[in-house]
C-alpha positions in Angstrom: 283.0 57.9 126.1 281.7 54.8 124.3 283.2 53.6 121.0 282.3 56.8 119.1 285.0 58.2 116.7 287.8 60.0 118.4 289.4 62.1 115.6 292.3 63.5 117.7 293.3 60.1 119.2 297.0 59.6 119.3 297.9 63.3 118.7 300.4 64.6 121.3 299.3 67.7 123.3 301.4 69.3 126.0 299.9 71.7 128.7 301.9 74.4 130.5 300.5 75.1 134.0 298.8 71.7 134.1 297.5 72.2 137.7 295.7 75.4 136.9 291.9 75.4 137.2 291.6 76.5 133.6 294.2 74.2 132.0 293.4 71.0 134.0 289.9 70.5 132.5 291.3 71.0 129.0 293.8 68.3 129.7 291.1 66.1 131.0 289.1 66.5 127.7 292.2 65.7 125.7 292.9 62.6 127.7 289.3 61.4 127.3 289.6 62.1 123.5 292.4 59.6 123.4 295.2 62.1 122.8 298.6 61.6 124.2 298.7 64.1 127.0 301.6 65.6 128.9 302.0 68.6 131.1 304.1 70.6 133.5 303.7 72.9 136.4 306.0 74.5 139.0 304.6 72.4 141.8 302.1 69.5 142.3 298.5 69.9 143.5 295.4 67.8 143.7 294.8 68.4 139.9 298.2 67.2 138.8 297.8 64.2 141.1 294.4 63.4 139.6 295.7 63.7 136.0 298.8 61.7 136.8 296.6 59.0 138.2 294.8 58.8 134.9 298.0 58.3 133.0 299.0 61.9 132.1 302.7 62.4 132.0 303.4 65.2 134.5 306.7 67.1 134.9 307.3 69.5 137.7 309.6 72.6 137.8 309.7 73.3 134.0 307.5 74.8 131.3 309.1 73.3 128.3 307.2 71.2 125.8 308.7 67.8 125.1 310.0 66.9 121.6 307.3 65.6 119.4 304.4 67.5 120.9 302.0 68.6 118.2 300.1 71.1 120.3 301.2 73.4 123.2 298.5 74.8 125.3 299.1 77.5 127.9 297.0 80.0 130.0 298.4 83.1 128.4 297.7 84.2 124.8 300.5 82.7 122.8 301.3 83.2 119.1 303.1 80.9 116.8 305.9 81.9 114.5 304.9 80.2 111.3 308.6 80.1 110.2 309.6 78.0 113.2 309.1 74.3 113.5 307.4 73.1 116.7 304.1 72.5 118.3 301.0 74.5 117.4 300.5 77.0 120.2 297.0 77.6 121.5 295.3 79.2 124.4 293.2 76.9 126.5 289.8 78.0 125.1 291.2 77.8 121.5 292.2 74.2 122.2 288.8 73.5 123.8 287.1 74.9 120.8 289.3 72.8 118.5 288.6 69.6 120.4 284.9 70.1 120.7 284.5 71.1 117.1 286.5 68.0 116.0 284.0 65.9 117.9 281.0 67.8 116.5 279.8 69.2 119.8 277.4 72.1 120.0 278.3 74.5 122.7 276.5 76.3 125.5 278.8 79.0 127.0 278.4 80.2 130.5 279.8 83.8 130.9 279.6 86.6 133.4 281.8 88.4 135.9 281.4 85.9 138.7 279.9 82.5 139.5 280.6 81.0 136.1 282.0 77.7 137.4 279.1 77.0 139.8 276.5 78.0 137.1 278.2 75.8 134.5 278.3 72.9 136.9 274.6 73.5 137.6 273.8 73.7 133.9 275.7 70.5 133.2 273.7 68.7 135.9 270.4 70.0 134.6 271.3 68.8 131.1 272.1 65.4 132.3 269.3 63.8 130.2 271.3 64.9 127.1 274.6 63.4 128.3 276.6 66.6 127.8 280.3 67.2 127.7 281.9 69.8 130.0 284.8 72.2 130.3 284.5 73.9 133.7 287.2 75.7 135.6 286.4 74.1 139.0 286.6 70.7 140.7 283.1 69.5 139.9 282.0 66.2 141.6 282.0 63.4 139.0 284.2 65.2 136.5 287.9 64.9 136.0 289.3 68.3 137.1 286.1 69.8 135.6 286.5 68.2 132.2 284.3 65.5 130.6 283.9 64.3 127.0 280.6 62.5 126.6 278.5 61.0 123.8 275.8 63.7 123.8 275.8 66.4 121.1 276.0 69.3 123.6 278.9 70.7 125.6 278.8 73.1 128.5 281.8 75.5 128.4 282.8 78.0 131.1 283.6 81.1 129.0 286.4 83.2 130.6 286.2 86.9 129.6 289.7 87.9 130.6 291.6 89.5 127.7 288.8 88.3 125.4 289.6 84.6 125.9 286.0 83.6 125.1 286.3 85.0 121.6 288.0 81.6 120.7 284.7 79.8 121.3 281.7 79.3 118.9 278.7 78.7 121.1 275.1 78.4 119.9 273.7 79.5 123.3 275.2 81.8 125.9 274.2 82.3 129.5 275.6 85.5 131.0 275.0 85.6 134.7 276.1 89.1 135.8 278.0 92.2 135.0 280.0 93.7 138.0 283.3 95.4 138.2 286.1 92.8 137.9 289.4 92.4 136.0 290.1 96.2 136.3 293.5 95.6 134.7 291.8 94.5 131.5 288.4 96.2 131.4 289.1 99.3 133.5 286.9 100.6 136.3 283.2 100.0 136.3 281.4 97.6 134.0 281.4 99.4 130.6 284.6 97.6 129.4 283.1 94.2 130.0 279.7 95.3 128.5 281.5 96.1 125.3 283.4 92.8 125.4 280.4 90.7 126.1 278.3 92.4 123.5 281.0 91.7 121.0 281.1 88.1 122.0 277.3 87.9 121.4 277.2 89.7 118.1 280.5 89.9 116.3 281.6 86.3 115.8 281.6 84.9 112.3 279.0 82.5 113.5 277.3 84.3 116.5 275.2 82.6 119.0 271.5 82.4 118.3 270.2 82.5 121.9 271.2 84.4 125.0 269.6 83.6 128.3 270.2 86.6 130.6 269.1 87.9 134.0 266.9 91.0 133.4 269.5 93.4 134.9 272.2 92.0 132.5 269.9 92.3 129.6 269.1 95.9 130.5 272.8 96.8 130.6 273.5 95.1 127.2 270.3 96.2 125.4 271.8 99.3 123.8 274.7 97.3 122.5 272.5 94.4 121.2 269.8 96.5 119.6 271.1 96.2 116.1 271.6 92.4 116.2 269.1 90.6 114.0 270.3 87.0 114.6 270.3 86.9 118.4 267.2 86.0 120.5 267.3 87.1 124.1 265.4 85.4 126.8 265.3 87.2 130.2 265.0 85.8 133.6 263.9 87.7 136.7 261.0 89.2 138.6 259.5 91.0 135.6 261.2 89.2 132.8 260.2 86.8 130.0 260.6 84.1 132.6 259.6 85.1 136.1 260.9 83.5 139.2 258.8 83.0 142.4 260.6 81.6 145.4 258.1 79.5 147.3 260.3 77.9 150.1 263.8 78.1 151.6 265.2 75.9 154.3 268.6 74.6 155.4 268.5 72.0 152.6 267.7 74.2 149.6 265.4 76.6 147.8 262.2 75.9 145.9 261.0 78.2 143.1 258.5 78.3 140.3 259.1 79.6 136.7 256.5 81.1 134.5 256.9 82.3 130.9 254.9 85.4 130.4 252.5 84.4 133.1 252.2 80.7 132.1 253.4 78.3 134.7 256.3 76.2 133.5 257.3 74.2 136.5 258.6 74.0 140.0 262.1 73.1 140.9 264.3 72.8 144.0 268.0 73.7 144.2 269.3 71.2 146.7 271.8 73.5 148.4 271.2 76.7 150.3 271.6 80.2 148.8 269.1 82.3 146.9 271.8 83.5 144.5 271.8 80.0 143.0 268.2 80.3 142.0 269.0 82.8 139.2 271.7 80.5 137.8 269.3 77.5 138.1 266.6 79.4 136.3 268.9 80.3 133.4 269.9 76.6 133.2 266.3 75.5 133.3 265.2 77.9 130.6 268.0 76.5 128.5 266.9 72.9 129.2 263.4 73.7 128.3 264.6 75.3 125.0 266.4 72.0 124.3 263.4 69.9 124.9 264.1 68.5 128.4 260.8 68.1 130.3 260.4 69.9 133.7 260.1 66.5 135.4 263.4 65.3 133.9 265.3 68.5 134.6 263.9 68.5 138.2 265.1 65.0 138.7 268.5 65.9 137.3 268.8 69.0 139.5 268.1 67.0 142.6 271.5 65.4 142.1 273.4 68.7 142.0 276.4 69.1 144.2 278.6 72.2 144.6 282.1 72.3 143.2 285.1 72.4 145.6 285.5 75.7 147.4 281.9 76.5 147.1 280.5 76.4 150.7 282.8 73.3 151.2 282.5 71.9 154.7 286.0 71.4 156.2 285.0 70.5 159.7 281.7 69.8 161.6 281.0 69.1 165.2 278.6 70.4 167.9 280.6 73.4 168.7 282.2 74.4 165.3 281.4 74.2 161.6 284.2 75.3 159.2 283.2 76.2 155.6 285.6 77.3 152.8 284.5 79.3 149.8 286.1 81.2 146.9 284.0 84.4 147.3 286.3 87.2 146.2 283.9 90.0 145.5 281.6 91.9 147.9 278.5 90.6 146.2 279.7 87.0 146.4 280.5 87.4 150.1 277.0 88.8 150.8 275.5 85.9 148.9 277.6 83.4 150.9 276.5 85.0 154.1 272.8 84.7 153.1 273.3 81.0 152.1 275.1 80.2 155.4 272.3 81.9 157.4 269.8 79.8 155.5 271.8 76.6 156.2 272.7 77.3 159.8 270.3 79.9 161.3 271.2 79.2 164.9 275.0 79.6 164.7 277.2 82.7 165.4 278.5 83.4 161.9 282.2 84.5 161.5 283.6 85.2 158.1 287.3 85.3 157.6 288.2 87.1 154.3 291.3 87.6 152.2 289.8 89.5 149.2 293.1 90.7 148.0 294.2 90.3 144.3 297.5 91.3 142.9 295.9 92.9 139.8 293.0 94.7 141.5 292.4 97.6 143.7 289.5 96.6 145.9 286.5 98.9 146.8 286.8 98.6 150.6 283.5 100.4 151.1 281.6 97.8 149.0 283.4 95.1 150.9 282.4 96.6 154.3 278.8 96.6 153.1 278.9 93.1 151.7 280.3 91.7 155.0 278.1 93.6 157.3 275.5 90.8 157.8 278.1 88.6 159.5 278.2 88.4 163.3 282.0 88.8 163.3 284.5 89.5 160.5 288.2 88.5 160.5 290.3 90.3 157.8 293.5 88.6 156.8 296.7 90.6 155.9 297.2 91.8 152.4 300.5 90.1 152.2 302.2 89.9 148.7 299.1 91.4 147.1 300.5 94.7 148.2 302.1 95.8 144.9 302.1 99.0 142.9 298.6 99.4 141.4 297.2 96.7 143.6 296.2 96.6 147.3 297.6 99.0 149.8 299.6 97.3 152.6 297.2 98.5 155.3 294.0 97.7 153.4 293.2 95.0 156.0 293.2 97.5 158.8 291.2 100.0 156.9 288.6 97.4 155.9 288.1 96.3 159.5 287.5 99.9 160.5 284.9 100.3 157.8 283.1 97.1 158.8 283.0 98.3 162.4 281.3 101.5 161.1 278.6 99.3 159.6 278.0 98.0 163.2 279.7 94.6 162.8 282.6 93.5 165.0 285.7 93.2 162.8 289.3 92.5 163.4 292.5 92.6 161.3 294.3 89.4 162.2 297.9 88.4 161.6 299.6 85.1 161.9 299.7 83.5 165.4 297.9 84.9 168.4 294.3 84.2 169.5 291.4 84.4 167.2 289.2 87.4 168.3 285.6 86.9 169.2 283.1 89.3 170.8 282.6 88.5 174.5 278.9 87.6 174.2 277.8 85.1 171.6 274.5 84.3 173.3 275.5 80.8 173.8 275.6 80.0 170.1 278.0 77.6 168.6 280.3 78.8 165.9 280.2 78.8 162.1 283.5 80.0 160.6 283.7 80.6 156.9 286.9 81.4 155.0 286.5 83.3 151.7 289.0 84.5 149.1 291.3 83.6 146.3 293.0 80.2 145.9 296.3 81.9 146.6 295.1 82.3 150.3 294.5 78.6 150.8 297.7 78.2 152.9 296.6 80.9 155.3 293.1 79.5 155.3 294.3 76.0 156.2 296.3 77.4 159.1 293.3 79.3 160.3 291.1 76.2 160.0 293.6 74.3 162.3 293.7 77.2 164.7 289.9 77.4 164.9 289.5 73.7 165.4 292.1 73.7 168.2 290.4 76.7 169.9 286.7 76.1 169.4 286.1 72.5 168.2 284.5 69.9 170.4 286.0 67.0 168.5 289.1 67.5 166.5 288.5 64.3 164.6 285.1 65.4 163.3 286.3 66.2 159.7 283.6 66.3 157.1 
């Protein structure tokens, strides 16, 4: 930031779980606000290293706030005993709200079941002419651990729905990308639990948002719950929506599309990375930008500089024989979208996807996964591992998923540690594209698989991207 007032400067805030993707950007905001920042985590990672390099005091192996801390911020919902002395305990989004409000920022919240981080990064880029701040739970190029405190009046905030965390925020504008089954331990099966929660976020706050930008399918699901709201304006995006999308070109470098508002042409833009699923997120961002007065020419120029966050189609290795890509796709729809994007980017490669979709708090729909993965040329399914817990995944879910994928007509293999990586005997002479997809918790297994694939199929083991 420039020499604008920093009302929280010098105040001491301590973060538990500093290396987490939700906590680290909050710590980055606090550091840029001039606060005295400390934090802890059980182990170090690239985020703790980045924050330490900026002067944040990092302690490993403990979760105790140091003496003198005025705020204590943690991932879980914490309450403060008003009778006890000590730091003010806050959830991460409550702290983000506190800091942004102190700096007079107006918020745009990005919500939805999936893809929030990428969409928030895309929105932040499109709004570049307004110099916005950001709180994004991903490693976004150009931002410190996904956090950025800027001079502009607007802030882009990734709004986590889990256990109603986003209720701590007070946005003026909300983008809600999708509604699919997720967080079953919180919302229950299906989408009705999240529909109720999201509708409440949009209508029940003391100062509710004034504008919601929604894909038309999300708007249709929420319509019965929003019907009584008088203050909220809803703008829909889609084929037959307030803002219609017409994709005009798609090639390995990106996708070009036009937007029209009720039939009136609004502009043409290009998302500079492959994947048609990004077009909807871009369209929602551009409708928001137009609402805030950014011209189509300026938003198009800003969008041209967009780069995906880490673990979103991240290239880990590239040579003539093998491309390795890593992604955090952890739902069937995300995996299907990833496959489409990779086909667009590399149409002449044999596409292998190695998945570890297991989550300790979820019971996955294996049939949906089999369908979502069926467009690959080959699928490798990693073991369930420690995600096999009561109420979570079954220990043999990997074997059963591979069987279901084969029934869809796609070669699939449950693979364990060690041994050869299986491929069908005839690849028609195509070089390989191997994509790994799943939770961050599987990164150790993915890294080992990357090394194994490079050793087995790479033409040049020094050709790291």
